[in-house]
N, C-alpha and C positions, 0 to 999 in steps of 0.2 A: 301576400295571402292574408285575407281578413280572418282575424281570430274571433271565436265565439267568446272566449275569456282571454283577456290580455294579461300581461305580466302582473299588474297591480290589482286585478279584479279578485273579488272574494266570493267564490261559489258558496252556496248554502252548505252547512255541515253535512247534511244527509247526502248531498251530491258529492261533496269534497272527498268523503271517505271512499266512495266508489271510484272516483277518478284517480285517487292516489293509489288504490289497490291495483288499478290497471297499469300504472307506471311500474309498480312492484313486479307484476307479472311480465311486463315488457323486458325488464332487465334481468329477470330471474334465471333464465336459461344460461346466459353467458356468465353470470355471477357464480353459479354453482359449478360451471364447467371447468373453471381455472383450477381450483383445488383438486378436482377429480383428475384432471389431466396430469398434474404434477405428482400424483400419487398420494394425496392427503384427503380422501373423500370424507373422513370424519370431521374435517374442518369446514364443511359447507356452512353450518350455522355461523362460524367465525367470519367467513367471507361475507355473509349477509349483514352481520353486525358491522363489519368494516365499511361496507357500502353505505349503511345508514349514517354512521358517525362521519365518514368522509364527506358525504353529501352535505350534511349540516355545516361542517367546517367550510366547505366550498361556498355555500350560500352566505355565510357570515362575511367572508372575505369579499364577495361580489356584491355585498349590500342588498341581497335578495332581488337582483335585477337580471339574473341569468337563469332561466328555468330549465335546468338539466340535471339529471342524476349522474354521479360518478360511482364507478364500481370496478371490480377486478379487471386488470388490463391483460389482454392476450399478448401484447407486444413484449412483455417481460417473461414469457414462458421459458425460453431458453436460459434467461438470466436466473430465474428461480431454480432451474435445474442445477446450476452452479452453486447457488446459495444453499440448497438442500444438503450438500456435502458437509455443511458446517452447522447443521441443526437449526433450531428456530431462531437463534441469535444471528445466524447467517442471513436468514430471510429478513429479519428486522433491520440489520445493517444495510442490506441491499435496498429496501424500501426507503430508508432515510436518505441514502445517497441519491436515489432517483428523485426524491422530492426536493432535495437541496439544489439539484440542477435547475429546476423550475424557479426556485427562490432566487438563485444567482442571476438567471436571465431576467427575472422581474426587476431586480435591482439595477441591472444594466439599462433596462427600458426606462426605469425611473429617472436616471441621469441622462440618457442619450436619446430618449423618445422612441417612437415606433416606426419612423420613416425607413430605417434600415431594414426592418422586418418586411415592410411592403415592397421594398426593392428586391430583397432576397427571395420572397415568395409572392409574386403577383398572381392575379387570377389564372393566368395560363399554367401555373404550377398547382395552385390550390384546387382548381376545378377538376382536372383529371385525377388528382390524388384523392379527393372526396369520392369520385366515381369509383376509383379503384378499391377503396375501403369496402364499399358495398359489393362490388363484383368479386372481391377476394373471399367474401363470406358466403358466396352463393353455393360453393361446394359443401360447406358445413350444413347449410339449410336443406339442401337437396339430399344430403346423406341422412339427415334426421327424418325427413318427411317419408322415407321409404323404410323406416326402422320401427320394429315393435319393441316395446319396453319389457314385455314379460320375459322372465328368465326361461320359461318353458317354451317360448315361441321360437320360430326360425330366426337365427341370429343375423341372417343376411337380409336380402330384399324381401319385403313383405307387402303384398298388394293391399291387404286390409289396412295396414298402417298408412299407405299412400291415400287410400280412400278417406280415412279419417282426417288426414292432413289437408286434403283438398276440400273436404266439408268445412273444416275450420277456416280455410282461406276464402271460400265462397261466402261464408257467413259474415266474415269481416268486411268483404266487399259490399254485400247487401246492406249491412248496417251503416257503412260509411257513405254510400251513394244515395240511399233513399232519403226523401225529404219530408215524408209524412210525419214521422216520429223523430223529432230532432234529438231527443234524449238518447236514442240508440247511436247517434253519430258521435257521441262523446264517450261511449264505452264499447266500441266494436270489438276490442281484444278480449274483454271479459266474456262477452256473449259468444264470440268465436271459440274461445277455449272451452266454455261451458258446453256448447253444442258438440264440439269435437270430442270432448271427454265423454259425453253421453253416448255418442256414436260408438266410441271405443268400448264403453261399458256394455252396450248391447251385444256387440260382436264377442266380447270376452265371456259373457254369460252363455251365449249360444255355444261357444267353443267349450266351455266348462261342461255344459249339459251333454254335448255330443262327443266329448273327449277328443276334440280337435285342437291341438296345441297351436296350430297356425292362426286360428281366429282369436287367440287370447292376447290381445294387444296391451291390456292393462297389467301392471305388475303391482300386486298388493303386498309384496314381501316387506317393504319398509314399515307398513302399518303392523303386520304380524310380528316382525322382529321387535318393534318398539314396545309392544304389549306382552312380550313373552320373556320373563314374567312381568306382571304389572307392578311397577314401583312408583315412588314419587317422581323420579326422573323421567318416567314415561310421559309426564304431563308438563313438568317444568325442569329445565336443565340449562346451566349457563354455558355459553359457547367457549370452547377451549382455545382462546385466541393466543396469538404468537407471544405476547409479553409474558403471560402466565406460564405457558409451556417453556419458554426460555428460562425463566426463573427456576422452574422445576429441574431443568437440565443442569443449571449451576449447582443447585442443592445436591443432586444425586451424582454429579461429576461425570455424566455421560449423556449422550443424546437419547431422545425418547424412542420408544418402540415404534411409534407411528413414522418417525423419520427413518429409522432403520429398515422398516418395511418398504419404504420408497427408495432408499439408498443404503444398502447393507454396509458400505464403506464409509458412512458418515462419521465425522469426528467433531469434537468441540471446536469452536472458532479459534483460529490462531492468527498471528500477524500476517503470515503468508496467505492465509485464507482471506483475510481482509483485502489484500491486494487483488486476489483473484475475483472477489465479489465486486470490487470497484471497477475492474476491467470489464466485468460482465454487465453492470448496470448503467454506468455513466454514458458510454457511447449510445446505448439504446435510448436512454432518456433524452439525449440531445436530439435524436431523430424524431422521437415521439412529440417533441415540441412542435414540429410542423403539423402533426396530426391534431394537436390541440388547437392550432390556429384554424385548420380546415374545419374542425367541428364547430367552432364559434362563428366562423364566416357563414357556414351552412345554417346554423341556428339563427343568426342575425338576419339572413335573407328570408327565413320563414316568418319571423315575428316582426320584420320590417324595422329592425333597429341595428345600429352598428355597435356590436359588443366589443370590437377590437379598438377602434379609434374613438368611439364615444363612451357611453356608460355601460358597464362598470369599467371598461378599458382592459387592454391586454395585461397590464401590470397586475391588476387585481384578479383576473381569471387565472393567471399563472400562479399567483400566490395561493389562491383557493385550491387549485388543482394540486400544487406541490405539497402544501401543508395537509390538505385532505388526503393525499396519497400516503403521507407519513402516518397520519392517524389511522387510515384504513389498514395499513400494514401492522402497526403496533397493536391495535385493538381488533384486528382481523387476521388476515394471513397473506394478503397480496397487495402490491402497489395498485392504486386506482387510476382511472382516467375517465374523462367525459364519455358518455355512452351514446353511440349512434342510435341504438334502439330507443333510448329516451327521447332523442331529438325526433326520430321518426314518429313516435307516439304523439309528441306535441303537434307535428305537422298534420298527421292524419285526423286526429281528434279536434284540431284547431283550439286546443286548450293550453294556453301558455301561462296560466296562473302559477306563480312561483309558490303559492301556498300549497298547491297540489304536490309539488316537488318536496316541500318541507314535510308534509304529512306522510308522503311515501317514504321518506327517510326515517321518520319516527316509526312507521309500520315495520320497516326492515329491522330496526332495533328490537321492537317488541317480538316480532316473529322469530328472531334468533333464539329467544328464551322459551317460546311456546312449542314444545316438542310435537304435539299432534298436528299442529298447522304446518310445521316444517316437513313432516313425513308425508302429509297429504299433497303438498306442493311437489314433493319428490316423485309422486305417483303419476303426475301429468305425463302422458306418453310423449316420447321423442317426436313421433309423427305429428302430434298436435302442435307442439312447439315449432316444428318445421314449417307447418302451415302459417303460423304467426310470423316467423322469420322471413318467409317468402315475401311478405308485404313490407316488413321493416327494412330488410337489407336492400330490397328493390328500391325503396324510397331513398335510401342513402345514395345509391348509385345514380338515380335520376336527379337528385339534388345537385350532384357534381356536374352532371351533363347539362343542367340548366345554366351553369356558369359559362358554357361554351358560346352562348349567344352574344357575349361581350368580347369574344376572342376572334381575331381575324386569322383564320386558318389558311388564308391565301398568302400570308406572310411566312416565308420559310422558317424564320426563327421560331415562331409559335408552332409550326407544323412539326419541326424536329423535337421540340420540347415535349409536346403532347404525345407524340409517337413513342419517345423514349420512356416516358412514365407508364403509359398503358401497356406496351409490349413487355417491358421488363417486369412490371407488376403482375400482369396476367400470366406471363410465362414462368413466374416463380423464381426469378433471379434473386438470390440471397448472397450475402457476404459472410464468409466464415473466416474469422481471424484466429489463427492458432496462437495459444499462449502457454502451452506445455508440451514437452517432448519426452517420450519414454526412453528407456535404456537402449532400445533398438534403433533410436534415431528417427522414429516416426511420430507424427503429431498425435497426442493422446487427448488433448482438450482444446476445444474451439469456442469462441464467442460467435453466435450466429445473429446477424442483423437481418431482420425479416424482409421479405420481398417488397412489402409496401414501403418500408424505410429505405431500402436500397433503390427502389424506383424513384422515390422522392429525391434522394441525393443525386441520382443520375440526372433527373430533370433540372435540378438547381445548377449542376455543373454544365449541362448542355446550354441552358439559358444564359449562364454567365459567359461561356465561350462565344456564343452568338453576339451578345452585347459587346464584348471586347472587340470582336472583329468589326462590328458596326462603328464603334467609336474610332477605331484606328483608321477606317476608310471613309469617314464621314465627309471628307473634302474631296474624295475621288469621284469624278463624274464618269458615268458609264452610259453611253448613248444606247447600247444594247443591253439594257437592264434585264437580268434574268427574271423569267416569270416564275410563278409559284410551281413547285413540284407536284402540287395537288391538282390532278387533272379535273377539268370542268366536266360536269355531267353531260351525257349525250341526250339530246332532245329526241323525243319519241318519233317525230315526223321528219327528222333530218336525213339528208342523202349525202353521200360522199363519193367523189371521183377517185378511183384508185390510180388511174393513169395507165399508160401502156408499158409493157415490160419488153425490153430489148434482149434478144438472144444473140450472143456473140458466136 
């Protein structure tokens, strides 16, 4: 894919600020979703701050050669649920352990090279895994696109929200496809969100005037709450990130009210708690390692550079992701990971300038302190962001499917591997590992490995078994070699003789 701006290119500052803000918008929905899901919505500014700091750390380790933002990881949601039971320091310890897994793997690669990684996860595994990442997010995108944000509106399916989401989607398509105004092709998401927001505003004003709650797609309560009453912190406020909150817990000798609201049984971190957190984070981090490779293979194919075997290399991307994740947790609230939304933004806009990513990271840091901007971003309707994600998540899926052109699905080894990954992942197969039993002898606590991670592990195991059988039987000659289990397509004009049926 030919880039309009390549990795080293320097767009003019007037354009750079706009392109960077588009990257911020692309990662915003998922970034603010993680603290909300774990029950800490007040930590949204901290999550955005962590994304900015983590991305800068990542860029430093990768020598500014890998144009992607890193931000709050959904893979660690269940792990964060375990960490919440031990306050903010539980979250910090979990983020550090997850980041250290990447650092250890990077050290192994430094001494042993990357060939073992290529053998462990070839394209037949990476391709369907990348596709699965996009497909697994489809439900979230479609759930958002039919949702109205307004607290007074119907909490379920909302046709007005769907209309606004589709308007956003179509606007992004028009801006990306048209050739007359090339500038629009670099900022389709900003224009799409703007048009979608305007559409939602019109319906909301009509609904307000007609007293029709169903039409009120916009929710202005974050703005109203921020300026009621008007204080200095209504304009500037520091994010309450994990390290500061953790220190407050130590000073007061108990977990914060925000943590107790999310988990009423939370206590300060203990040695037993440290063990639980390690069990919750380390296995997930080992599996997320494969997603890291998939993201960089995908990004590399878009910008036509080998980021894994070439520059900056897997060793540096892992260090950047690992240390950036630690920084994102300590100065934010969640472990970070490379974002498919950011990769999709690079692909659709064809802007791979790493300066855009750096400025986007700086914007995240600044935004986290500017309260009015934060609350305005929070008013963007879910339906509008659903329209954006319809394009971003779809591109992630298609990027994985593009890798299939180099995979011979006529070979049963590849067929079984791809089938295992796609069906297990789409079907939602997860692994739940029990690690605590209550007095009644039943399991009370489990570590959940997500369906994507489980599908990846199953694919690796399937491929390894097939390879082992091939090596064991490589000297065995079979005149009647089995054909592929994948049936050939039926040609349109073909005729077939069924033959005579004999009745006894």
